[in-house]
PAKEGU-522866 format. One record per residue (C-alpha): x, y, z; residue in three letters; residue number from 1. Coordinates in steps of 0.5 Angstrom, whole numbers, plus 500, padded with zeros to 3 digits. Layout:
BEGIN
(r (X,Y,Z),'ALA',NUM)
...
END
This chain:
BEGIN
(r (500,500,500),'MET',1)
(r (502,507,498),'ALA',2)
(r (504,512,504),'LYS',3)
(r (499,517,502),'ASN',4)
(r (492,513,500),'THR',5)
(r (486,516,499),'ILE',6)
(r (480,512,503),'CYS',7)
(r (473,512,499),'VAL',8)
(r (468,510,504),'TRP',9)
(r (462,505,500),'TYR',10)
(r (456,502,503),'ASP',11)
(r (458,495,501),'LYS',12)
(r (460,495,494),'ASP',13)
(r (468,498,494),'ALA',14)
(r (470,491,490),'GLU',15)
(r (465,493,485),'ALA',16)
(r (467,500,484),'ALA',17)
(r (474,498,484),'ALA',18)
(r (473,493,479),'ARG',19)
(r (469,498,474),'PHE',20)
(r (475,504,475),'TYR',21)
(r (480,499,473),'ALA',22)
(r (476,497,467),'GLU',23)
(r (475,504,465),'THR',24)
(r (481,508,466),'PHE',25)
(r (488,507,464),'PRO',26)
(r (493,506,469),'ASP',27)
(r (488,503,474),'SER',28)
(r (488,496,478),'ALA',29)
(r (485,492,483),'VAL',30)
(r (490,490,489),'GLY',31)
(r (489,487,495),'ALA',32)
(r (482,485,498),'ILE',33)
(r (481,484,505),'ILE',34)
(r (476,480,508),'ARG',35)
(r (473,480,515),'ALA',36)
(r (476,475,519),'PRO',37)
(r (470,473,523),'GLY',38)
(r (463,475,524),'ASP',39)
(r (462,483,526),'TYR',40)
(r (455,487,528),'PRO',41)
(r (453,488,521),'ASP',42)
(r (457,483,517),'GLY',43)
(r (460,476,516),'ARG',44)
(r (466,472,516),'GLN',45)
(r (469,473,509),'GLY',46)
(r (465,480,507),'ASP',47)
(r (470,484,503),'VAL',48)
(r (472,490,508),'LEU',49)
(r (477,494,504),'VAL',50)
(r (479,494,497),'VAL',51)
(r (486,497,495),'GLU',52)
(r (486,500,488),'PHE',53)
(r (489,505,484),'THR',54)
(r (485,510,479),'VAL',55)
(r (490,513,474),'ALA',56)
(r (496,512,478),'ASP',57)
(r (492,515,484),'VAL',58)
(r (493,510,490),'ALA',59)
(r (486,509,494),'CYS',60)
(r (483,504,499),'VAL',61)
(r (475,503,498),'GLY',62)
(r (472,502,505),'LEU',63)
(r (466,498,506),'ASN',64)
(r (463,502,512),'GLY',65)
(r (456,502,511),'GLY',66)
(r (450,507,510),'PRO',67)
(r (452,512,515),'THR',68)
(r (456,517,511),'PHE',69)
(r (454,519,504),'LYS',70)
(r (458,522,498),'HIS',71)
(r (458,529,496),'ASN',72)
(r (461,534,491),'GLU',73)
(r (466,536,496),'ALA',74)
(r (471,530,494),'PHE',75)
(r (471,528,487),'SER',76)
(r (476,525,482),'PHE',77)
(r (478,530,476),'GLN',78)
(r (480,526,470),'ILE',79)
(r (484,530,465),'SER',80)
(r (482,528,457),'THR',81)
(r (486,530,451),'GLU',82)
(r (480,530,446),'ASP',83)
(r (473,529,445),'GLN',84)
(r (473,522,444),'GLU',85)
(r (477,521,451),'GLU',86)
(r (472,525,454),'THR',87)
(r (466,522,451),'ASP',88)
(r (469,515,453),'ARG',89)
(r (470,516,460),'TYR',90)
(r (463,520,461),'TRP',91)
(r (459,515,457),'ASN',92)
(r (462,509,462),'ALA',93)
(r (460,513,468),'ILE',94)
(r (453,515,466),'ILE',95)
(r (452,508,462),'GLY',96)
(r (454,504,468),'ASN',97)
(r (448,508,473),'GLY',98)
(r (451,514,474),'GLY',99)
(r (448,521,473),'THR',100)
(r (450,528,469),'GLU',101)
(r (451,534,473),'SER',102)
(r (454,541,470),'GLU',103)
(r (461,543,468),'CYS',104)
(r (464,537,466),'GLY',105)
(r (462,533,473),'TRP',106)
(r (458,527,474),'CYS',107)
(r (457,522,479),'LYS',108)
(r (458,514,478),'ASP',109)
(r (453,509,481),'LYS',110)
(r (456,509,488),'TRP',111)
(r (455,517,489),'GLY',112)
(r (463,519,487),'ILE',113)
(r (463,525,484),'SER',114)
(r (468,525,477),'TRP',115)
(r (470,531,473),'GLN',116)
(r (472,529,466),'ILE',117)
(r (476,535,464),'THR',118)
(r (479,536,457),'PRO',119)
(r (486,539,458),'ARG',120)
(r (484,545,453),'VAL',121)
(r (479,547,458),'LEU',122)
(r (484,548,463),'MET',123)
(r (489,551,458),'ASP',124)
(r (484,556,457),'ALA',125)
(r (483,558,464),'LEU',126)
(r (490,558,465),'LYS',127)
(r (491,563,460),'ALA',128)
(r (487,568,463),'GLY',129)
(r (484,574,460),'GLY',130)
(r (479,574,455),'GLY',131)
(r (480,567,453),'GLU',132)
(r (479,564,460),'ALA',133)
(r (473,568,460),'LYS',134)
(r (470,566,454),'ARG',135)
(r (472,559,455),'ALA',136)
(r (469,559,462),'PHE',137)
(r (462,562,460),'ASP',138)
(r (462,557,455),'ALA',139)
(r (463,551,460),'MET',140)
(r (458,554,464),'MET',141)
(r (452,552,459),'THR',142)
(r (455,545,459),'MET',143)
(r (454,538,462),'ARG',144)
(r (459,534,459),'LYS',145)
(r (465,539,456),'ILE',146)
(r (464,540,448),'ASP',147)
(r (472,540,446),'VAL',148)
(r (470,544,440),'ALA',149)
(r (466,549,443),'ALA',150)
(r (471,551,448),'ILE',151)
(r (476,551,442),'GLU',152)
(r (472,556,439),'ALA',153)
(r (471,560,445),'ALA',154)
(r (478,561,446),'ARG',155)
(r (479,564,439),'ARG',156)
(r (473,568,440),'GLY',157)
END
């Protein structure tokens, strides 16, 4: 396990989530699956407790902690994309697997985890500042999934 690891709380589906991420994003994998060594108040011996995984080279653990805590947009994975094809692939994978769309390139997977599917061209425009950043920002504010061509057009004015 990495020295610094993001711990993501799931109700009971950490393994399914980790497997979906590993199938969807490059440089992602499922590692150790840690099971309960005995029965406990809300579960049985052999239940999955913790799943080690990576998402785009980021070390994570999924904790099957039960329904006590719910996810919100205060935590999200931001995935940088190179073009519309890559943006569409990740967006459609998340939405098509029971997720939901949101605004400005944000969506949620079926486990409630927020994702920002962010084309590099958008970040480049925002970093440029000035009128270019304002035009790209204004265009982004009208979108759900980011439209790369529309951002490029906005950058040019």
